[in-house]
C-alpha positions in Angstrom: 84.3 57.6 46.3 83.0 58.0 42.8 85.9 60.2 41.9 88.3 57.6 43.2 86.6 54.9 41.1 86.7 57.1 38.1 90.5 57.9 38.5 91.2 54.2 39.1 89.2 53.2 36.0 91.1 55.8 34.0 94.4 54.6 35.2 93.6 51.0 34.4 92.3 51.9 30.9 95.4 54.1 30.3 97.7 51.2 31.4 95.9 48.7 29.1 95.6 51.0 26.0 98.7 53.2 26.1 101.4 51.4 28.1 102.8 48.4 26.3 105.5 46.1 27.7 108.1 44.9 25.2 107.7 41.3 24.4 109.7 38.9 26.6 112.6 37.0 25.2 111.3 33.6 26.3 108.5 31.9 28.1 108.8 32.3 31.8 107.7 29.7 34.3 104.9 30.4 36.7 107.3 30.5 39.7 109.6 33.0 37.8 106.6 35.2 37.1 105.6 35.2 40.7 109.1 35.9 41.9 109.4 38.9 39.5 105.9 40.3 40.4 106.6 40.3 44.2 107.0 44.1 45.0 108.4 43.4 48.5 111.2 41.2 47.2 112.0 43.7 44.4 112.1 46.6 46.9 114.2 44.6 49.4 116.6 43.7 46.6 117.0 47.3 45.6 117.6 48.4 49.2 120.2 45.6 49.8 122.0 46.5 46.6 122.1 50.3 46.9 123.3 52.3 49.9 122.0 55.6 48.6 118.6 54.0 48.0 118.5 52.8 51.6 119.2 56.3 52.9 116.6 57.8 50.6 114.0 55.2 51.8 114.7 56.0 55.5 114.4 59.7 54.9 111.2 59.2 52.9 109.8 56.9 55.6 110.4 59.4 58.4 109.1 62.3 56.3 105.8 60.6 55.6 105.5 59.4 59.2 105.9 63.0 60.4 103.6 64.4 57.7 100.7 62.0 58.4 101.3 62.4 62.2 100.9 66.2 61.7 97.8 65.7 59.6 96.2 63.4 62.1 97.0 65.8 64.9 95.6 68.7 62.8 92.4 66.8 62.1 91.8 66.0 65.7 92.5 69.7 66.7 90.2 71.0 64.0 87.4 68.7 65.0 87.6 69.7 68.6 88.4 73.4 68.1 85.9 74.1 65.3 83.4 71.3 66.0 84.0 69.9 62.5 82.0 66.9 61.3 83.5 63.8 59.8 82.6 64.9 56.3 84.3 68.3 56.8 87.4 66.6 58.1 87.4 64.2 55.1 87.0 67.3 52.8 90.1 68.8 54.4 92.1 65.7 53.8 90.9 65.5 50.2 91.9 69.1 49.5 95.3 68.4 51.1 95.7 65.3 48.8 94.7 67.2 45.7 96.9 70.2 46.5 99.9 68.1 47.3 99.4 66.0 44.1 99.2 69.1 41.9 102.2 70.8 43.7 104.3 67.7 43.4 103.6 67.2 39.7 102.8 70.5 37.9 104.4 72.8 40.5 107.7 71.0 40.8 108.0 70.4 37.1 107.6 74.1 36.4 110.0 75.0 39.2 112.6 72.6 37.8 112.7 74.7 34.6 113.9 77.8 36.4 115.7 76.6 39.6 118.0 73.8 40.8 116.9 71.1 43.2 118.8 72.8 46.0 117.1 76.1 45.4 113.7 74.4 45.3 114.4 72.6 48.5 115.4 75.8 50.2 112.3 77.6 49.0 110.0 74.8 50.1 111.7 74.8 53.5 111.3 78.5 53.8 107.6 78.2 52.9 107.2 75.5 55.6 108.9 77.6 58.2 106.8 80.6 57.2 103.6 78.5 57.6 104.7 77.4 61.1 105.5 80.9 62.1 102.2 82.2 60.7 100.3 79.4 62.5 102.0 80.0 65.9 101.6 83.8 65.5 97.8 83.5 65.0 97.4 80.9 67.8 94.6 82.1 70.2 
């Protein structure tokens, strides 16, 4: 919890100190500010206007539903099979979050320098299939 608070405080300070919005051209009314700040309306407008963005959103939705379904199932299995405590299960999820954050930022940016997106996608898929085969081969 303390680490989450520290990261949130750092992000807020970074946004205030480093990120600056360009000055607006005119004074906006309160209703215009509320309309622009509504993330649901902005996202809906983007989906309505762009067919590729709709497809990407659906793919991402199903990907994350499958990912978190798998993680929840793995957590239940690990608790039952290895008699893990809630703290140990939370530690597993925390490690997963840290590793996925690092791999999606540092790992993918380094990979983009030496491979195309299609090559990276194929390599990630091969690693995922290897992990599934390894997991099923070691099943007791």
